[in-house]
C-alpha positions as CSV (number, residue, x, y, z in Angstrom):
1,M,-141.1,1.6,159.2
2,P,-139.8,-1.7,157.7
3,P,-142.8,-4.2,156.8
4,S,-143.3,-7.1,159.3
5,L,-141.9,-10.4,157.7
6,F,-144.0,-13.7,158.4
7,I,-142.7,-16.3,156.1
8,T,-144.8,-19.5,156.7
9,T,-143.8,-21.5,153.4
10,V,-140.8,-21.5,151.2
11,L,-140.8,-23.8,148.2
12,I,-137.8,-24.7,146.1
13,L,-138.7,-26.5,143.1
14,S,-135.6,-28.4,142.3
15,P,-134.6,-32.2,142.1
16,V,-132.0,-31.4,145.0
17,I,-133.3,-31.8,148.5
18,F,-132.3,-28.9,150.7
19,S,-132.0,-28.6,154.5
20,P,-134.2,-26.2,156.4
21,F,-131.1,-24.3,157.3
22,F,-129.8,-24.0,153.6
23,I,-133.4,-22.8,152.5
24,S,-133.2,-20.1,155.4
25,Q,-129.9,-19.0,154.2
26,I,-131.4,-18.5,150.8
27,V,-134.1,-16.4,151.9
28,I,-132.1,-14.4,154.0
29,N,-129.6,-13.7,151.3
30,L,-131.9,-13.3,148.7
31,F,-134.3,-10.8,150.6
32,D,-132.2,-9.2,153.0
33,K,-130.8,-6.4,150.8
34,I,-134.3,-5.5,149.6
35,L,-136.2,-5.8,152.9
36,N,-133.5,-3.7,155.0
37,N,-133.6,-0.8,152.4
38,E,-137.1,0.9,152.7
39,R,-136.3,3.1,149.7
40,S,-135.7,0.1,147.3
41,K,-138.0,0.1,144.5
42,D,-138.2,-3.9,144.6
43,N,-139.2,-3.6,148.4
44,F,-142.6,-5.5,149.1
45,A,-144.6,-6.1,152.3
46,L,-145.2,-9.8,153.1
47,L,-148.6,-10.4,155.2
48,D,-149.0,-13.4,157.5
49,S,-149.5,-16.6,155.7
50,D,-147.5,-15.4,152.7
51,E,-145.7,-17.9,150.5
52,I,-142.5,-17.5,148.6
53,I,-141.8,-19.8,145.9
54,I,-138.3,-19.9,144.5
55,N,-138.3,-21.7,141.2
56,A,-135.3,-23.7,140.1
57,H,-133.9,-22.7,136.7
58,P,-135.8,-24.7,134.1
59,N,-133.0,-24.3,131.3
60,I,-136.0,-23.7,128.9
61,V,-136.9,-20.8,126.8
62,T,-140.4,-20.9,125.3
63,L,-141.3,-19.3,121.8
64,V,-145.0,-19.0,121.2
65,G,-146.9,-17.3,118.3
66,E,-146.0,-16.7,114.7
67,V,-142.5,-18.5,114.5
68,N,-142.3,-21.7,112.3
69,T,-141.7,-24.0,115.0
70,P,-143.0,-22.9,118.4
71,G,-142.3,-24.7,121.5
72,N,-139.8,-25.1,124.2
73,Y,-136.1,-24.7,123.6
74,K,-132.9,-25.3,125.6
75,Y,-131.7,-22.0,127.1
76,Y,-128.2,-20.9,125.6
77,D,-126.7,-17.9,127.6
78,D,-125.1,-16.5,124.4
79,K,-128.3,-16.3,122.5
80,N,-130.4,-13.2,122.3
81,L,-134.1,-12.6,120.9
82,R,-133.1,-12.9,117.4
83,G,-130.9,-16.0,117.8
84,Y,-134.0,-17.8,119.4
85,I,-136.0,-17.0,116.5
86,K,-133.7,-18.2,114.1
87,L,-133.4,-21.4,116.3
88,A,-137.1,-21.7,115.7
89,G,-137.2,-21.5,112.2
90,G,-137.7,-17.7,111.8
91,L,-141.0,-15.9,111.4
92,T,-143.9,-17.0,109.5
93,V,-145.5,-14.9,107.0
94,N,-148.2,-13.9,109.3
95,A,-145.8,-12.5,111.9
96,E,-146.0,-8.9,113.1
97,T,-142.8,-7.6,113.4
98,K,-143.6,-4.9,115.5
99,E,-145.0,-7.2,118.1
100,I,-142.2,-9.2,119.2
101,R,-141.4,-9.4,122.8
102,V,-139.4,-11.3,125.6
103,S,-141.2,-11.6,129.0
104,Y,-138.7,-12.4,131.8
105,P,-139.2,-14.8,134.9
106,D,-139.4,-11.6,137.0
107,G,-142.5,-10.4,135.2
108,T,-140.8,-7.7,133.1
109,S,-140.9,-7.6,129.3
110,R,-138.7,-5.8,126.4
111,Q,-139.9,-5.5,123.0
112,L,-137.7,-6.1,119.8
113,R,-137.1,-2.6,118.2
114,P,-135.7,-2.1,114.7
115,F,-132.1,-0.9,114.4
116,M,-131.5,-1.6,118.1
117,P,-129.8,-4.4,119.7
118,A,-131.8,-7.4,120.2
119,P,-132.9,-8.0,124.1
120,R,-131.1,-10.5,126.1
121,V,-133.1,-13.9,126.9
122,Y,-132.8,-15.3,130.3
123,D,-133.4,-18.8,131.4
124,G,-137.1,-19.3,131.7
125,S,-138.0,-16.5,129.5
126,I,-141.1,-16.5,127.1
127,I,-140.7,-15.0,123.7
128,T,-144.0,-14.0,122.0
129,V,-144.3,-13.2,118.1
130,G,-147.8,-11.3,117.6
131,T,-150.0,-11.8,114.4
132,K,-150.4,-9.5,111.6
133,E,-154.1,-8.0,111.5
134,K,-156.1,-9.4,108.7
135,T,-157.2,-6.5,106.3
136,E,-159.4,-7.1,103.3
137,P,-157.8,-6.3,99.9
138,I,-158.8,-3.3,98.0
139,N,-161.3,-3.9,95.4
140,K,-160.0,-1.6,92.6
141,T,-163.5,-1.8,90.7
142,E,-165.3,-0.5,93.7
143,I,-163.0,2.2,94.1
144,A,-163.2,3.2,90.4
145,K,-167.2,3.1,90.7
146,E,-167.1,5.5,93.8
147,I,-164.6,7.9,92.0
148,A,-167.0,7.9,88.7
149,S,-170.0,8.7,90.9
150,I,-168.4,11.5,92.7
151,I,-167.2,12.9,89.4
152,A,-170.7,12.6,87.9
153,D,-172.3,14.4,91.0
154,F,-169.7,17.4,90.6
155,L,-170.5,17.6,86.9
156,Q,-174.3,17.7,87.6
157,I,-173.9,20.4,90.1
158,A,-171.7,22.4,87.8
159,L,-174.1,21.9,84.7
160,T,-177.1,22.9,86.9
161,L,-175.3,26.0,88.0
162,V,-174.4,27.1,84.4
163,I,-178.3,26.4,83.2
164,I,-179.4,28.5,86.2
165,S,-176.9,31.5,85.4
166,N,-177.8,31.3,81.8
167,T,-181.5,31.4,82.4
168,S,-181.4,34.1,84.9
169,G,-179.1,36.4,83.1
170,G,-180.4,36.0,79.7
């Protein structure tokens, strides 16, 4: 059974003023295909008093995290994820290259993978670059002391076994 549809409010965030008829046409065209196909993976049920908000294209891509110049950048349809990172001045020294992803306005996201084409970036996307985990540097003196202590313990055990075997066998 198809879900019941009660739309009480549709907001279109744009500087252009739309007539109620035009808004109705947008909603019908946009959701008609999804709502009429019960098997669609994008299908969803609307309940009474639900609101549908249709944002205008912001013409902006946001870069956050470990890029040299984080912020909002103009959307270019020919740039991919790597192109926007270059536009933001590249990665900082603290950037974790395994944690670079783009989040799309529809809620999905894609991660940048080595040796693979960079994901596309759409209008309103957010690009996030993660930070490397901070690790303490290895203290070579401490490691040398631990190894020397382990070797001394083994030598002590070996000498004790030699003394025991000489006194009991002799």
